[in-house]
N, C-alpha and C positions, 0 to 999 in steps of 0.2 A: 241522394244518399239512401242506402237501404237500411232499414231498421233491423236491429239484431234481435228479432223476435221470430220464433218458429211459427210458420203459418199453420193454421189448423187444417185438418184433413179436408179435402175438397168434397163436400157433400152436395147431393142433388141428384135429380133424375134426368134421363134423356128427355128431350122435348116431348116426344110422343107419350111417354109414360107420365110425364108431368101433367100434360093436358088431360089424360085419362083420370089422374088422381084428382085434379081440380074439378072435373065433371062429377066424379063420385062424391066429392065433398059437397058440391052444390045440390046434389040429389039427397043429401042428408045422411050419408053413410058415416056413422061415427068411427068406424074402423079406418076409413080413408083419411079422416081428419087426424086421427091418432098417428097415422103414418106420416102425414104432412108435418106434424109437430116433431115427430122423432127425427125426421130428416134435417130440420132446421133449428132445433132448440139449442144445440151446442153453439152454433154460429151466433144466434141472437143473444144468448147469455154472455158469450165471450165479448161481443161488441159492447153490450150494456155494461159489463163489469169494467171494461177499459174506459168507457166514456164517463161513467159515474164514479169509479174508484171505490165502490162499495159492493161487496158480494151480496148482502141481503137485499139492498135496493135493486141490484141487477136481477135477482130472482123475481122480485115483485114486478119489475118492469117487463120481464120476459112473459109473465103470466098475462099482463095487460096487452102485450103485443099480440099474443095468440088469441086472446079474447076479441081483439079488434079484427084480426084476420078472419076469425070465424064469422063475425058480424058483417064484414064488408067484402067477403070473397066474391059475392055476386057482382060487385062493382069492378073486379079485376078484369081489365080488357085485353091483357096479353101484349101490350105495347112494349113492355120490358119483361125480363124473366121474372118468375115468381120470387126467386131469391132477392132480386133487386127491389122488388115491390115490398117484400117483408123487411128488408134493410131500411127502406124509407120510413116504414111505420116504426121500426125500432129507434131510429135516430130521432124522430119526432117525439116519441114517448120519453126518451131520455132527456131531450131538450125541455119538454114540459115538466118533467120531474125536477130538473135543475131550477127552473123558474119558480116552481113551488117552494123549493128550499129558500131561494133568494127572497121571495115575498115574505117569508116567515123569519128571515134573518137567521137561519140555522147554520151555525159554523160547525160543520161536522168534522170530527177527527176520523179519518178513514184508514183502513188497514192496507198495508202494502201487499198483503197476500190475497189479491183479488183474482188471480189467474187460476183456473181449475188445474188440477194435476195433469190432466191430459194435454194441456196447452203449454205447460212449462217446457223450457228448452230441454231436449233429451240428451242425456250423457251416455256414452258407451260404458259397458261393464268395466272397462279398463281405466275409467276416469278416477283420478286420485281424489281424496277429500279436499285437497287444495284447489283442484280444478272445479269441483262441485261448488265449493264456497265462492270462487271467483265468478262462476256463471250466475250464482244466486245474487251476488252483489251487483253484477251487471243488469240482471233482470229488475232488481229493486230500484236501481238508479234510473232505468228507463221508465219504470212506472211513475216515479216522482217527476221526471221530466215531462212525461205526457200530461200528468195532472196539472202542470204549471201552464200548459198552453190554453189559449181561449178555446171554448167549446167547438166553434166552427173549424178551427185549424186541427184540433184533435180528431174531429169526425172525419175530415177528408184524409188525414194521414192514416188513420186506422183502416178506412175503406180501401185505400190504394195499397198501402204497404203491408198490412196484416191480412186483410180479407181478400186481397188480390183482385179487386175490381178494376176494370179499365177506367180511364178518365170519363168515357162516355157513360159507363154504368154508374160511376160515382155521381155524375151530373144528374142522372135519372133518379138515383136514390135521394140526393139532396135537393133536387128540383131547382137547380141553378144551371146556367150555361156552362159548356165545357171550358170556355176561356176562364171563367171564374174559378173552376176547379183547379186549373193549371196554376193560376196566380196564387190561389189560396194554398195550394200544395207547396209551391216554392217558398212562400213565407213560413209555412209550418215546418218544413225541413230545416230552414235556417234557424228558426226559434228553438226547435228541438236540439239542434247541434249546440246552440249557445247554452241551453239549460244543462246539457250533458257536460259541457266544459266547466260549468260552475262546480259540479260535483266531482270532477276528476281530481 
């Protein structure tokens, strides 16, 4: 089942340019690291916002992600793409943040408006107010349904259906076997469908 969410723009550099950028970052070029952040920051923020359901927390996590990238880039071995490696860090940071909430028993009331304007479903200039309202309602229903899923199911669903990773890439990002990704994805799709039917 395909999710009714507009995919973000595909960002990234060709392999040769990415390797050069990584090398420049490792050599301590601050401009190179700024370019690396610029290329990946929207993807990281969008994933964190959808995983956490809170725009402010997503911004904080995004900063932590790139701080960790800066500190550990020397350990990146190139076995996966840089984007997949950064996604792995982002998912782990989000998971850690959620565990932090749970340990402190913080029952947060989150905003439905966690998707940045650039990531909202695009409407043509000819769209009527009724169509715009209907699309907004669908988007909010989807956000509620996503937040109702367990974290692991939400993560795999977002990586596959929104971020466009293959099962193999998602397996690398989540550090689980491909078979686990496929079974978890199947359960997540079914659970999402059931949540959406509740709000229909």
